Kinemage of the C-alpha trace (Angstrom):
@kinemage 1
@onewidth
@group {chain A} dominant
@subgroup {mainchain}
@vectorlist {calphas} color= white
{ca met a 1} P -13.555 -4.793 -22.203
{ca leu a 2} L -9.873 -4.599 -22.944
{ca lys a 3} L -8.705 -6.270 -26.123
{ca pro a 4} L -6.767 -9.465 -25.311
{ca cys a 5} L -3.160 -9.541 -26.487
{ca gly a 6} L -1.045 -12.642 -27.013
{ca gly a 7} L -2.630 -14.958 -24.470
{ca cys a 8} L -3.699 -12.364 -21.895
{ca lys a 9} L -7.247 -12.739 -20.626
{ca pro a 10} L -9.610 -9.812 -21.252
{ca arg a 11} L -10.374 -7.850 -18.106
{ca asp a 12} L -13.105 -5.393 -17.254
{ca leu a 13} L -11.901 -1.836 -16.918
{ca gly a 14} L -11.999 -0.622 -13.342
{ca gly a 15} L -12.116 2.851 -11.877
{ca lys a 16} L -8.343 3.311 -12.063
{ca ile a 17} L -6.087 3.087 -15.102
{ca val a 18} L -2.309 3.303 -14.961
{ca ile a 19} L -0.566 4.632 -18.037
{ca gln a 20} L 3.157 4.117 -18.075
{ca lys a 21} L 5.788 5.971 -20.044
{ca ala a 22} L 7.596 3.813 -22.602
{ca val a 23} L 11.201 3.387 -21.492
{ca glu a 24} L 13.818 3.236 -24.240
{ca thr a 25} L 16.341 0.607 -23.193
{ca val a 26} L 19.811 0.028 -24.637
{ca ser a 27} L 18.522 -3.125 -26.352
{ca gln a 28} L 15.596 -1.276 -27.928
{ca leu a 29} L 17.814 1.577 -29.137
{ca asn a 30} L 20.329 -0.888 -30.604
{ca phe a 31} L 17.522 -2.839 -32.295
{ca asp a 32} L 15.977 0.354 -33.690
{ca ala a 33} L 19.392 1.496 -34.970
{ca gly a 34} L 19.855 -1.833 -36.778
{ca lys a 35} L 22.975 -2.798 -34.823
{ca thr a 36} L 24.024 -6.413 -35.299
{ca gly a 37} L 23.309 -9.146 -32.827
{ca pro a 38} L 20.167 -10.267 -31.050
{ca his a 39} L 18.773 -7.685 -28.632
{ca tyr a 40} L 16.611 -8.875 -25.741
{ca lys a 41} L 14.255 -6.983 -23.473
{ca glu a 42} L 15.522 -7.151 -19.879
{ca asp a 43} L 14.119 -6.034 -16.558
{ca leu a 44} L 14.926 -6.574 -12.894
{ca arg a 45} L 13.147 -8.404 -10.075
{ca val a 46} L 13.905 -6.890 -6.677
{ca tyr a 47} L 12.625 -8.249 -3.357
{ca val a 48} L 11.563 -5.686 -0.740
{ca cys a 49} L 10.256 -6.170 2.806
{ca cys a 50} L 9.592 -4.194 5.951
{ca ser a 51} L 9.921 -4.857 9.665
{ca val a 52} L 6.933 -5.902 11.734
{ca ser a 53} L 7.079 -3.193 14.411
{ca leu a 54} L 6.355 0.501 13.986
{ca pro a 55} L 7.971 2.511 12.599
{ca his a 56} L 8.391 0.034 9.761
{ca lys a 57} L 11.964 -0.273 8.544
{ca val a 58} L 12.373 -1.052 4.839
{ca phe a 59} L 14.870 -3.540 3.411
{ca val a 60} L 15.981 -4.395 -0.138
{ca tyr a 61} L 17.478 -7.776 -0.972
{ca arg a 62} L 20.958 -7.193 -2.380
{ca arg a 63} L 20.764 -10.108 -4.804
{ca leu a 64} L 18.382 -9.086 -7.579
{ca gly a 65} L 17.206 -11.008 -10.617
{ca val a 66} L 18.007 -9.937 -14.183
{ca arg a 67} L 15.126 -11.202 -16.324
{ca arg a 68} L 15.445 -11.620 -20.092
{ca ala a 69} L 12.626 -12.217 -22.561
{ca pro a 70} L 12.804 -15.635 -24.298
{ca lys a 71} L 12.929 -14.152 -27.821
{ca ala a 72} L 15.007 -11.299 -29.200
{ca leu a 73} L 13.365 -8.010 -30.189
{ca asp a 74} L 11.862 -8.270 -33.657
{ca gly a 75} L 9.519 -5.293 -33.863
{ca ser a 76} L 6.487 -7.315 -32.750
{ca ser a 77} L 4.436 -7.183 -29.571
{ca asp a 78} L 4.642 -10.975 -29.230
{ca arg a 79} L 4.612 -11.931 -25.530
{ca glu a 80} L 7.811 -13.989 -25.830
{ca val a 81} L 9.531 -10.854 -27.141
{ca gln a 82} L 7.977 -8.378 -24.693
{ca cys a 83} L 7.295 -10.358 -21.477
{ca thr a 84} L 10.411 -11.129 -19.468
{ca his a 85} L 8.580 -13.352 -16.979
{ca tyr a 86} L 8.387 -16.032 -19.702
{ca gly a 87} L 12.165 -16.029 -20.129
{ca his a 88} L 15.379 -16.578 -18.207
{ca ile a 89} L 16.256 -15.012 -14.857
{ca ala a 90} L 19.803 -14.706 -13.535
{ca pro a 91} L 20.535 -13.706 -9.924
{ca ala a 92} L 23.107 -10.897 -9.635
{ca glu a 93} L 24.873 -9.177 -6.755
{ca ser a 94} L 28.013 -7.828 -8.419
{ca ile a 95} L 29.318 -6.340 -11.658
{ca gln a 96} L 30.765 -9.766 -12.482
{ca glu a 97} L 27.210 -11.148 -12.606
{ca trp a 98} L 25.598 -8.054 -14.192
{ca pro a 99} L 27.793 -5.205 -15.475
{ca phe a 100} L 25.442 -2.413 -14.322
{ca tyr a 101} L 24.875 -3.688 -10.768
{ca glu a 102} L 26.993 -1.108 -8.912
{ca met a 103} L 25.440 1.754 -10.895
{ca val a 104} L 21.811 0.603 -10.746
{ca phe a 105} L 21.400 -1.015 -7.310
{ca pro a 106} L 21.861 2.228 -5.281
{ca gln a 107} L 19.317 3.938 -7.550
{ca ile a 108} L 16.865 1.099 -6.973
{ca cys a 109} L 17.344 1.444 -3.204
{ca glu a 110} L 16.502 5.157 -3.424
{ca ala a 111} L 13.438 4.397 -5.553
{ca val a 112} L 12.283 1.697 -3.107
{ca lys a 113} L 12.717 4.119 -0.213
{ca cys a 114} L 10.414 6.654 -1.936
{ca ile a 115} L 7.881 3.991 -2.931
{ca met a 116} L 7.714 2.471 0.540
{ca glu a 117} L 7.260 5.897 2.159
{ca met a 118} L 3.837 5.797 0.499
{ca ile a 119} L 3.067 2.181 1.454
{ca thr a 120} L 4.349 1.682 5.015
{ca pro a 121} L 2.049 4.280 6.651
{ca glu a 122} L -0.854 2.112 5.477
{ca leu a 123} L 0.516 -0.973 7.261
{ca glu a 124} L -0.580 -1.763 10.780
{ca asp a 125} L 1.718 -2.496 13.696
{ca arg a 126} L 2.871 -6.147 13.804
{ca cys a 127} L 2.438 -6.400 10.031
{ca ser a 128} L 5.137 -7.081 7.455
{ca val a 129} L 5.113 -7.418 3.674
{ca leu a 130} L 7.303 -9.095 1.067
{ca phe a 131} L 7.055 -7.492 -2.370
{ca gly a 132} L 8.565 -8.379 -5.704
{ca met a 133} L 9.225 -5.053 -7.429
{ca asp a 134} L 10.004 -5.045 -11.132
{ca phe a 135} L 12.179 -2.336 -12.657
{ca ile a 136} L 13.391 -1.605 -16.173
{ca cys a 137} L 16.434 0.512 -16.997
{ca asp a 138} L 16.633 3.131 -19.711
{ca ala a 139} L 19.613 3.687 -21.999
{ca glu a 140} L 21.430 5.623 -19.232
{ca gln a 141} L 20.802 2.754 -16.771
{ca arg a 142} L 18.254 4.716 -14.724
{ca pro a 143} L 15.684 2.325 -13.195
{ca tyr a 144} L 11.933 2.829 -13.614
{ca leu a 145} L 9.335 0.933 -11.588
{ca leu a 146} L 7.171 -1.346 -13.739
{ca glu a 147} L 5.015 -2.990 -11.078
{ca ile a 148} L 4.789 -4.187 -7.495
{ca asn a 149} L 3.840 -7.818 -6.937
{ca gln a 150} L 2.125 -8.470 -3.614
{ca val a 151} L 2.568 -12.216 -4.045
{ca pro a 152} L 5.945 -12.559 -5.789
{ca arg a 153} L 6.933 -15.787 -7.451
{ca leu a 154} L 9.252 -17.850 -5.251
{ca trp a 155} L 9.439 -21.183 -7.098
{ca tyr a 156} L 11.536 -21.781 -10.223
{ca glu a 157} L 12.605 -24.925 -12.077
{ca asp a 158} L 16.165 -23.646 -12.556
{ca pro a 159} L 18.097 -24.838 -9.449
{ca arg a 160} L 20.299 -21.710 -9.379
{ca val a 161} L 17.297 -19.402 -9.462
{ca gln a 162} L 15.451 -21.521 -6.910
{ca ala a 163} L 18.473 -21.341 -4.583
{ca trp a 164} L 18.322 -17.531 -4.904
{ca thr a 165} L 14.623 -17.243 -3.977
{ca gln a 166} L 14.917 -19.884 -1.258
{ca gly a 167} L 17.924 -18.077 0.249
{ca met a 168} L 15.991 -14.798 0.120
{ca ala a 169} L 12.991 -16.383 1.849
{ca leu a 170} L 15.173 -17.826 4.627
{ca asp a 171} L 16.923 -14.476 5.070
{ca phe a 172} L 13.477 -12.821 5.196
{ca leu a 173} L 12.386 -15.167 7.995
{ca arg a 174} L 15.621 -14.548 9.922
{ca leu a 175} L 15.254 -10.789 9.533
{ca ile a 176} L 11.544 -10.373 10.208
{ca val a 177} L 10.533 -13.315 12.383
{ca leu a 178} L 13.697 -13.825 14.436
{ca ala a 179} L 15.162 -10.310 14.535
{ca asp a 180} L 12.082 -8.174 13.752
{ca gly a 181} L 14.198 -5.978 11.519
{ca phe a 182} L 16.800 -5.050 14.112
{ca ser a 183} L 20.450 -5.100 13.083
{ca asn a 184} L 21.530 -6.438 16.495
{ca gly a 185} L 19.482 -9.619 15.968
{ca pro a 186} L 20.476 -12.759 14.056
{ca thr a 187} L 22.258 -12.375 10.736
{ca thr a 188} L 20.130 -10.642 8.138
{ca gly a 189} L 21.875 -12.213 5.177
{ca arg a 190} L 21.685 -10.025 2.118
{ca trp a 191} L 18.967 -7.584 3.234
{ca leu a 192} L 20.020 -3.914 3.098
{ca gln a 193} L 18.100 -1.445 5.262
{ca val a 194} L 17.068 1.668 3.281
{ca thr a 195} L 14.912 3.429 5.934
């Protein structure tokens, strides 16, 4: 059995274990260096989908979510310090909303393209998916994949965040159900085709 940590339920070990490299973020480096100010762990929620018909086209939603842990870094492994999904999420689609957007978003699109090249061959014809992919950026603002959520969260209490996920879901339906991933169909909203 795995040792439970901060509210996580113990789980039996399976046949596969994923070990992930620790990513040094700007916040972590600033905290470690003793720089003033609160430093929060942040990561990114990115929605990804593919068209229904073969060959599956892959799309990334341009408006991503910047997630921040509820408590500042303090050297502990407390879940409110380390787990961003307990904290605040802010939708971003420009450098005005998140200063690293223009640098990071194209890198995320390239990463998604590589990731989905492994996933889409496993999908059948007439099958689509909607993933929530979580990324974290290192000190040079290079994104690293943390996890892929097959059933991403779409409901939030914050009206601004809920408007973001609801808009994404409607754009997903327009893209996949009405247009089947073709650019000559109805408006695709904020979905960017990467393959």
